[in-house]
VOKOLVO-612618 format. One record per residue (C-alpha): residue number from 1; residue in one letter; x, y, z. Coordinates in nm, 2 decimals. Layout:
BEGIN
{NUM,A,{X,Y,Z}}
...
//
This chain:
BEGIN
{1,X,{0.52,5.03,-18.54}}
{2,X,{0.66,5.29,-18.77}}
{3,X,{0.50,5.12,-19.07}}
{4,X,{0.16,5.10,-18.90}}
{5,X,{0.17,5.46,-18.78}}
{6,X,{0.27,5.60,-19.12}}
{7,X,{0.02,5.38,-19.31}}
{8,X,{-0.26,5.47,-19.07}}
{9,X,{-0.21,5.85,-19.10}}
{10,X,{-0.15,5.82,-19.48}}
{11,X,{-0.48,5.63,-19.53}}
{12,X,{-0.66,5.88,-19.32}}
{13,X,{-0.53,6.18,-19.51}}
{14,X,{-0.59,6.00,-19.84}}
{15,X,{-0.95,5.95,-19.74}}
{16,X,{-1.00,6.32,-19.66}}
{17,X,{-0.91,6.35,-19.30}}
{18,X,{-0.69,6.64,-19.18}}
{19,X,{-0.34,6.53,-19.07}}
{20,X,{-0.40,6.64,-18.71}}
{21,X,{-0.73,6.45,-18.70}}
{22,X,{-0.57,6.14,-18.83}}
{23,X,{-0.30,6.15,-18.57}}
{24,X,{-0.55,6.22,-18.30}}
{25,X,{-0.77,5.92,-18.40}}
{26,X,{-0.46,5.69,-18.42}}
{27,X,{-0.36,5.80,-18.07}}
{28,X,{-0.71,5.74,-17.94}}
{29,X,{-0.71,5.39,-18.08}}
{30,X,{-0.36,5.32,-17.95}}
{31,X,{-0.44,5.43,-17.60}}
{32,X,{-0.78,5.27,-17.58}}
{33,X,{-0.66,4.92,-17.64}}
{34,X,{-0.35,4.95,-17.43}}
{35,X,{-0.58,5.07,-17.15}}
{36,X,{-0.78,4.75,-17.18}}
{37,X,{-0.52,4.48,-17.21}}
{38,X,{-0.18,4.64,-17.16}}
{39,X,{-0.13,4.52,-16.80}}
{40,X,{-0.26,4.17,-16.90}}
{41,X,{0.01,4.14,-17.17}}
{42,X,{0.28,4.26,-16.93}}
{43,X,{0.17,4.00,-16.67}}
{44,X,{0.15,3.73,-16.93}}
{45,X,{0.51,3.80,-17.03}}
{46,X,{0.62,3.80,-16.67}}
{47,X,{0.44,3.47,-16.62}}
{48,X,{0.63,3.31,-16.90}}
{49,X,{0.97,3.41,-16.76}}
{50,X,{0.86,3.29,-16.42}}
{51,X,{0.80,2.94,-16.55}}
{52,X,{1.11,2.94,-16.77}}
{53,X,{1.37,3.07,-16.52}}
{54,X,{1.23,2.86,-16.23}}
{55,X,{1.26,2.54,-16.44}}
{56,X,{0.88,2.47,-16.41}}
{57,X,{0.85,2.46,-16.79}}
{58,X,{1.12,2.19,-16.80}}
{59,X,{0.95,2.00,-16.52}}
{60,X,{0.62,1.99,-16.71}}
{61,X,{0.79,1.88,-17.03}}
{62,X,{0.98,1.59,-16.87}}
{63,X,{0.67,1.46,-16.68}}
{64,X,{0.48,1.46,-17.01}}
{65,X,{0.75,1.26,-17.18}}
{66,X,{0.79,1.01,-16.90}}
{67,X,{0.41,0.95,-16.89}}
{68,X,{0.33,0.89,-17.26}}
{69,X,{0.64,0.97,-17.46}}
{70,X,{0.78,0.63,-17.51}}
{71,X,{0.46,0.49,-17.67}}
{72,X,{0.39,0.80,-17.89}}
{73,X,{0.72,0.99,-17.92}}
{74,X,{0.62,1.24,-18.19}}
{75,X,{0.28,1.31,-18.03}}
{76,X,{0.41,1.34,-17.68}}
{77,X,{0.68,1.58,-17.79}}
{78,X,{0.43,1.80,-17.97}}
{79,X,{0.21,1.79,-17.66}}
{80,X,{0.51,1.88,-17.45}}
{81,X,{0.57,2.18,-17.67}}
{82,X,{0.21,2.29,-17.68}}
{83,X,{0.19,2.29,-17.29}}
{84,X,{0.52,2.48,-17.25}}
{85,X,{0.43,2.72,-17.53}}
{86,X,{0.13,2.86,-17.34}}
{87,X,{0.34,3.07,-17.10}}
{88,X,{0.68,3.06,-17.28}}
{89,X,{0.75,3.22,-17.62}}
{90,X,{0.80,2.96,-17.89}}
{91,X,{1.16,3.08,-17.97}}
{92,X,{1.27,3.05,-17.61}}
{93,X,{1.07,2.73,-17.56}}
{94,X,{1.24,2.56,-17.86}}
{95,X,{1.59,2.66,-17.74}}
{96,X,{1.50,2.54,-17.39}}
{97,X,{1.35,2.20,-17.49}}
{98,X,{1.55,2.10,-17.80}}
{99,X,{1.83,1.94,-17.60}}
{100,X,{1.57,1.72,-17.44}}
{101,X,{1.47,1.60,-17.79}}
{102,X,{1.83,1.54,-17.88}}
{103,X,{1.88,1.31,-17.58}}
{104,X,{1.55,1.13,-17.65}}
{105,X,{1.67,1.07,-18.00}}
{106,X,{1.99,0.90,-17.88}}
{107,X,{1.80,0.66,-17.65}}
{108,X,{1.51,0.58,-17.88}}
{109,X,{1.70,0.55,-18.21}}
{110,X,{1.45,0.79,-18.38}}
{111,X,{1.58,1.08,-18.59}}
{112,X,{1.62,1.40,-18.39}}
{113,X,{1.43,1.57,-18.67}}
{114,X,{1.11,1.40,-18.56}}
{115,X,{1.15,1.54,-18.21}}
{116,X,{1.25,1.88,-18.34}}
{117,X,{0.96,1.91,-18.58}}
{118,X,{0.69,1.79,-18.33}}
{119,X,{0.83,2.02,-18.06}}
{120,X,{0.84,2.32,-18.30}}
{121,X,{0.49,2.25,-18.41}}
{122,X,{0.35,2.22,-18.06}}
{123,X,{0.52,2.54,-17.94}}
{124,X,{0.40,2.73,-18.25}}
{125,X,{0.04,2.60,-18.21}}
{126,X,{-0.02,2.72,-17.86}}
{127,X,{0.17,3.04,-17.91}}
{128,X,{-0.08,3.14,-18.18}}
{129,X,{-0.41,2.99,-18.05}}
{130,X,{-0.40,2.99,-17.67}}
{131,X,{-0.42,3.30,-17.45}}
{132,X,{-0.25,3.44,-17.25}}
{133,X,{0.01,3.44,-17.53}}
{134,X,{0.03,3.80,-17.68}}
{135,X,{-0.12,3.73,-18.03}}
{136,X,{-0.46,3.58,-17.93}}
{137,X,{-0.48,3.81,-17.63}}
{138,X,{-0.43,4.12,-17.83}}
{139,X,{-0.68,4.01,-18.10}}
{140,X,{-0.94,3.92,-17.83}}
{141,X,{-0.90,4.27,-17.69}}
{142,X,{-0.94,4.43,-18.03}}
{143,X,{-1.26,4.23,-18.09}}
{144,X,{-1.41,4.32,-17.75}}
{145,X,{-1.36,3.96,-17.61}}
{146,X,{-1.11,4.04,-17.34}}
{147,X,{-1.37,3.95,-17.07}}
{148,X,{-1.45,3.63,-17.25}}
{149,X,{-1.11,3.48,-17.29}}
{150,X,{-1.24,3.15,-17.17}}
{151,X,{-1.42,3.11,-17.50}}
{152,X,{-1.10,3.18,-17.69}}
{153,X,{-0.92,2.94,-17.46}}
{154,X,{-1.17,2.67,-17.51}}
{155,X,{-1.17,2.70,-17.89}}
{156,X,{-0.79,2.70,-17.89}}
{157,X,{-0.78,2.38,-17.70}}
{158,X,{-1.04,2.21,-17.92}}
{159,X,{-0.84,2.31,-18.23}}
{160,X,{-0.51,2.22,-18.08}}
{161,X,{-0.60,1.85,-18.03}}
{162,X,{-0.66,1.75,-18.40}}
{163,X,{-0.38,1.98,-18.53}}
{164,X,{-0.13,1.81,-18.29}}
{165,X,{-0.22,1.48,-18.45}}
{166,X,{-0.13,1.63,-18.79}}
{167,X,{0.20,1.76,-18.64}}
{168,X,{0.28,1.41,-18.50}}
{169,X,{0.19,1.24,-18.84}}
{170,X,{0.41,1.48,-19.03}}
{171,X,{0.70,1.45,-18.79}}
{172,X,{0.69,1.07,-18.80}}
{173,X,{0.76,1.08,-19.17}}
{174,X,{1.12,1.19,-19.09}}
{175,X,{1.18,0.92,-18.82}}
{176,X,{1.46,0.77,-19.03}}
{177,X,{1.62,1.08,-19.17}}
{178,X,{1.98,1.15,-19.08}}
{179,X,{2.10,1.50,-19.02}}
{180,X,{2.43,1.59,-19.18}}
{181,X,{2.51,1.94,-19.05}}
{182,X,{2.69,2.02,-18.72}}
{183,X,{2.44,2.14,-18.46}}
{184,X,{2.50,2.47,-18.28}}
{185,X,{2.68,2.45,-17.94}}
{186,X,{2.36,2.54,-17.75}}
{187,X,{2.17,2.25,-17.90}}
{188,X,{2.43,1.99,-17.80}}
{189,X,{2.49,2.13,-17.45}}
{190,X,{2.44,1.93,-17.14}}
{191,X,{2.09,1.82,-17.09}}
{192,X,{1.88,2.06,-16.88}}
{193,X,{1.78,1.78,-16.65}}
{194,X,{2.11,1.82,-16.47}}
{195,X,{1.98,2.15,-16.33}}
{196,X,{1.75,2.12,-16.03}}
{197,X,{1.38,2.16,-16.13}}
{198,X,{1.07,2.21,-15.92}}
{199,X,{0.81,1.95,-15.85}}
{200,X,{0.56,1.86,-16.12}}
{201,X,{0.27,1.93,-15.89}}
{202,X,{0.36,2.29,-15.82}}
{203,X,{0.47,2.35,-16.18}}
{204,X,{0.14,2.23,-16.31}}
{205,X,{-0.05,2.42,-16.04}}
{206,X,{0.11,2.75,-16.13}}
{207,X,{0.02,2.72,-16.50}}
{208,X,{-0.33,2.56,-16.44}}
{209,X,{-0.45,2.82,-16.18}}
{210,X,{-0.49,3.12,-16.42}}
{211,X,{-0.63,2.90,-16.70}}
{212,X,{-0.88,2.75,-16.47}}
{213,X,{-0.99,3.08,-16.32}}
{214,X,{-1.04,3.23,-16.67}}
{215,X,{-1.24,2.93,-16.78}}
{216,X,{-1.46,2.94,-16.46}}
{217,X,{-1.51,3.31,-16.51}}
{218,X,{-1.69,3.25,-16.83}}
{219,X,{-1.96,3.04,-16.65}}
{220,X,{-2.09,3.35,-16.47}}
{221,X,{-2.36,3.41,-16.74}}
{222,X,{-2.50,3.06,-16.67}}
{223,X,{-2.54,3.12,-16.29}}
{224,X,{-2.88,3.25,-16.18}}
{225,X,{-2.76,3.35,-15.84}}
{226,X,{-2.64,3.71,-15.89}}
{227,X,{-2.39,3.71,-15.60}}
{228,X,{-2.23,3.38,-15.71}}
{229,X,{-2.22,3.50,-16.07}}
{230,X,{-2.04,3.82,-15.97}}
{231,X,{-1.78,3.61,-15.77}}
{232,X,{-1.72,3.39,-16.07}}
{233,X,{-1.69,3.69,-16.31}}
{234,X,{-1.44,3.86,-16.07}}
{235,X,{-1.23,3.54,-16.03}}
{236,X,{-1.22,3.50,-16.41}}
{237,X,{-1.09,3.85,-16.47}}
{238,X,{-0.77,3.79,-16.68}}
{239,X,{-0.56,4.04,-16.48}}
{240,X,{-0.67,3.88,-16.15}}
{241,X,{-0.63,3.53,-16.28}}
{242,X,{-0.27,3.58,-16.41}}
{243,X,{-0.19,3.77,-16.09}}
{244,X,{-0.30,3.47,-15.88}}
{245,X,{-0.08,3.24,-16.09}}
{246,X,{0.21,3.47,-16.04}}
{247,X,{0.16,3.49,-15.67}}
{248,X,{0.15,3.11,-15.64}}
{249,X,{0.46,3.09,-15.86}}
{250,X,{0.67,3.34,-15.66}}
{251,X,{0.56,3.16,-15.34}}
{252,X,{0.64,2.80,-15.45}}
{253,X,{0.90,2.83,-15.73}}
{254,X,{1.26,2.93,-15.69}}
{255,X,{1.54,3.01,-15.94}}
{256,X,{1.78,2.71,-15.95}}
{257,X,{2.08,2.94,-15.91}}
{258,X,{1.94,3.11,-15.61}}
{259,X,{1.88,3.45,-15.78}}
{260,X,{1.58,3.67,-15.72}}
{261,X,{1.31,3.51,-15.93}}
{262,X,{1.06,3.79,-15.90}}
{263,X,{1.31,4.06,-16.01}}
{264,X,{1.43,3.85,-16.30}}
{265,X,{1.08,3.77,-16.42}}
{266,X,{0.95,4.13,-16.40}}
{267,X,{1.27,4.27,-16.56}}
{268,X,{1.27,4.03,-16.85}}
{269,X,{0.89,4.03,-16.89}}
{270,X,{0.85,4.40,-16.91}}
{271,X,{1.13,4.42,-17.17}}
{272,X,{0.96,4.15,-17.38}}
{273,X,{0.62,4.31,-17.34}}
{274,X,{0.74,4.66,-17.46}}
{275,X,{0.75,4.58,-17.84}}
{276,X,{0.43,4.38,-17.81}}
{277,X,{0.24,4.67,-17.65}}
{278,X,{0.37,4.91,-17.91}}
{279,X,{0.27,4.68,-18.20}}
{280,X,{-0.07,4.60,-18.05}}
{281,X,{-0.15,4.96,-17.98}}
{282,X,{-0.04,5.06,-18.33}}
{283,X,{-0.26,4.79,-18.48}}
{284,X,{-0.55,4.93,-18.28}}
{285,X,{-0.48,5.28,-18.40}}
{286,X,{-0.47,5.16,-18.76}}
{287,X,{-0.80,4.99,-18.71}}
{288,X,{-0.95,5.31,-18.56}}
{289,X,{-0.85,5.51,-18.88}}
{290,X,{-1.00,5.24,-19.10}}
{291,X,{-1.33,5.27,-18.91}}
{292,X,{-1.33,5.65,-18.94}}
{293,X,{-1.28,5.65,-19.32}}
{294,X,{-1.59,5.43,-19.37}}
{295,X,{-1.41,5.12,-19.52}}
{296,X,{-1.72,4.92,-19.42}}
{297,X,{-1.95,5.13,-19.64}}
{298,X,{-1.70,5.12,-19.93}}
{299,X,{-1.69,4.74,-19.92}}
{300,X,{-2.07,4.72,-19.90}}
{301,X,{-2.10,4.94,-20.21}}
{302,X,{-1.86,4.70,-20.39}}
{303,X,{-2.06,4.40,-20.27}}
{304,X,{-1.74,4.25,-20.13}}
{305,X,{-1.86,4.17,-19.77}}
{306,X,{-1.93,3.80,-19.70}}
{307,X,{-2.29,3.71,-19.63}}
{308,X,{-2.23,3.43,-19.37}}
{309,X,{-2.00,3.33,-19.08}}
{310,X,{-1.82,3.09,-19.31}}
{311,X,{-1.74,3.37,-19.55}}
{312,X,{-1.60,3.58,-19.27}}
{313,X,{-1.39,3.29,-19.14}}
{314,X,{-1.23,3.24,-19.49}}
{315,X,{-1.17,3.61,-19.52}}
{316,X,{-1.01,3.63,-19.18}}
{317,X,{-0.79,3.33,-19.26}}
{318,X,{-0.69,3.46,-19.60}}
{319,X,{-0.59,3.81,-19.48}}
{320,X,{-0.39,3.67,-19.19}}
{321,X,{-0.22,3.40,-19.40}}
{322,X,{-0.12,3.66,-19.67}}
{323,X,{0.02,3.90,-19.40}}
{324,X,{0.21,3.62,-19.22}}
{325,X,{0.36,3.49,-19.54}}
{326,X,{0.45,3.84,-19.66}}
{327,X,{0.62,3.98,-19.35}}
{328,X,{0.70,3.68,-19.12}}
{329,X,{0.56,3.78,-18.78}}
{330,X,{0.26,3.59,-18.66}}
{331,X,{0.17,3.84,-18.39}}
{332,X,{0.19,4.13,-18.65}}
{333,X,{-0.02,3.93,-18.89}}
{334,X,{-0.29,3.87,-18.63}}
{335,X,{-0.30,4.23,-18.51}}
{336,X,{-0.32,4.39,-18.85}}
{337,X,{-0.57,4.13,-18.97}}
{338,X,{-0.79,4.20,-18.67}}
{339,X,{-0.77,4.57,-18.75}}
{340,X,{-0.88,4.51,-19.11}}
{341,X,{-1.15,4.27,-19.01}}
{342,X,{-1.31,4.49,-18.75}}
{343,X,{-1.33,4.77,-19.00}}
{344,X,{-1.52,4.55,-19.24}}
{345,X,{-1.76,4.38,-19.00}}
{346,X,{-2.11,4.55,-19.01}}
{347,X,{-2.26,4.62,-18.67}}
{348,X,{-2.57,4.41,-18.75}}
{349,X,{-2.39,4.08,-18.79}}
{350,X,{-2.50,3.98,-18.44}}
{351,X,{-2.22,3.72,-18.40}}
{352,X,{-2.23,3.55,-18.06}}
{353,X,{-1.92,3.52,-17.84}}
{354,X,{-1.85,3.17,-17.97}}
{355,X,{-1.88,3.29,-18.33}}
{356,X,{-1.65,3.58,-18.27}}
{357,X,{-1.41,3.34,-18.10}}
{358,X,{-1.41,3.13,-18.42}}
{359,X,{-1.31,3.45,-18.62}}
{360,X,{-1.02,3.50,-18.37}}
{361,X,{-0.92,3.14,-18.42}}
{362,X,{-0.94,3.18,-18.80}}
{363,X,{-0.70,3.47,-18.78}}
{364,X,{-0.47,3.26,-18.57}}
{365,X,{-0.49,2.97,-18.82}}
{366,X,{-0.39,3.21,-19.10}}
{367,X,{-0.10,3.33,-18.89}}
{368,X,{0.05,2.98,-18.89}}
{369,X,{0.07,2.98,-19.27}}
{370,X,{0.34,3.00,-19.38}}
{371,X,{0.66,3.02,-19.17}}
{372,X,{0.96,3.06,-19.40}}
{373,X,{1.28,3.27,-19.44}}
{374,X,{1.13,3.60,-19.32}}
{375,X,{1.03,3.45,-18.98}}
{376,X,{1.29,3.45,-18.70}}
{377,X,{1.14,3.12,-18.56}}
{378,X,{1.22,2.95,-18.90}}
{379,X,{1.59,3.03,-18.85}}
{380,X,{1.59,2.91,-18.49}}
{381,X,{1.43,2.57,-18.59}}
{382,X,{1.67,2.54,-18.89}}
{383,X,{1.99,2.62,-18.70}}
{384,X,{1.92,2.41,-18.39}}
{385,X,{1.80,2.12,-18.59}}
{386,X,{2.09,2.12,-18.83}}
{387,X,{1.90,2.15,-19.15}}
{388,X,{1.99,2.32,-19.47}}
{389,X,{1.75,2.60,-19.59}}
{390,X,{1.60,2.37,-19.85}}
{391,X,{1.55,2.09,-19.60}}
{392,X,{1.39,2.33,-19.35}}
{393,X,{1.15,2.45,-19.62}}
{394,X,{1.05,2.09,-19.71}}
{395,X,{1.00,1.99,-19.35}}
{396,X,{0.92,2.27,-19.12}}
{397,X,{0.76,2.52,-19.36}}
{398,X,{0.54,2.25,-19.51}}
{399,X,{0.44,2.16,-19.15}}
{400,X,{0.32,2.51,-19.08}}
{401,X,{0.12,2.51,-19.40}}
{402,X,{-0.05,2.18,-19.30}}
{403,X,{-0.11,2.32,-18.95}}
{404,X,{-0.29,2.63,-19.08}}
{405,X,{-0.50,2.44,-19.33}}
{406,X,{-0.59,2.17,-19.07}}
{407,X,{-0.69,2.44,-18.81}}
{408,X,{-0.90,2.61,-19.07}}
{409,X,{-1.08,2.29,-19.16}}
{410,X,{-1.16,2.23,-18.79}}
{411,X,{-1.29,2.59,-18.75}}
{412,X,{-1.53,2.54,-19.04}}
{413,X,{-1.65,2.22,-18.88}}
{414,X,{-1.70,2.39,-18.55}}
{415,X,{-1.88,2.68,-18.72}}
{416,X,{-2.12,2.44,-18.89}}
{417,X,{-2.19,2.27,-18.56}}
{418,X,{-2.26,2.60,-18.39}}
{419,X,{-2.49,2.71,-18.67}}
{420,X,{-2.70,2.40,-18.59}}
{421,X,{-2.78,2.55,-18.25}}
{422,X,{-2.84,2.91,-18.36}}
//
């Protein structure tokens, strides 16, 4: 936050703005975006803690494994991670589910590294591509897509399927590898299945309801009946959709230890949302400064702006991948990349909602590449998996690179298909 604020004001002053004007514009950009999506981010974080603390996330994970896990262990574990990673942060999700992978390894004879890598990849994938996780949600708001989250959600799901296959393929390469380091105590603790968990039906209903409402809401433009269209638009409002999921969750889910689930979810969720809101608002403020100094005109005079959607997709991916590799945080990389991209996009591009969604996905794909030693998630995966740093770089870091490149390839294919119809 400090780096973004100082950089924004410095850039504004260097471009000829008065200090007070630069601070005022930064504040306007900060407040404008928080006003649009601040409550949605808070509710999204609360929603994640609701599913985690109630045991609903574990219920979903175990059902997925029992259904298809024994036939396709790596793929099912990645799918398990990607489903749980929608409402639960990937750090917490990995710590929560890694003991399940350890126990599955003992019964199947497959290396625990296969389960850990596929789980880590699945969690990472949905954390970056699927709203209502903070990264894609914040970028969607910055790119004026907060009322069309269904498009971002649909594209994220389409991208997730082939990238999950890449994750499973890579994880299976380590099926026979033995781990030599002692695992942390948390990773070898008693299996979470000993704790009472809610039914799969209600767990799935709670996570499906807001996603379904958001998706349905995006159909309002296809409805000729004005009253019905308005009803669908209202139902798909992200704030209302997540609120409905929370209401159902607080009604049907309980904390295993009997504690007040609503209080815990809101306390933990608001604390988690605080830094995300500060970072998101600061990124928007930085973007506002970049707009004010005429960066778009400067790039036009240098002939550096891409001439097609494919060019913008590659630029979005490149900026985000550079920032992710340089500073470690995927959410930061996505927000700063969106700020830069918005300042470069000319008003006359005329991109449709689907094309703008592809740009958001390209930013996310870049934010997967590359997770290494400056990323906190890298250390969680390394420590709980029992790898050395070199082994983690050869296995997990290379996996994140493959995920980013695979997602980019799919985005280019989708852009080509969309261009056939425009």
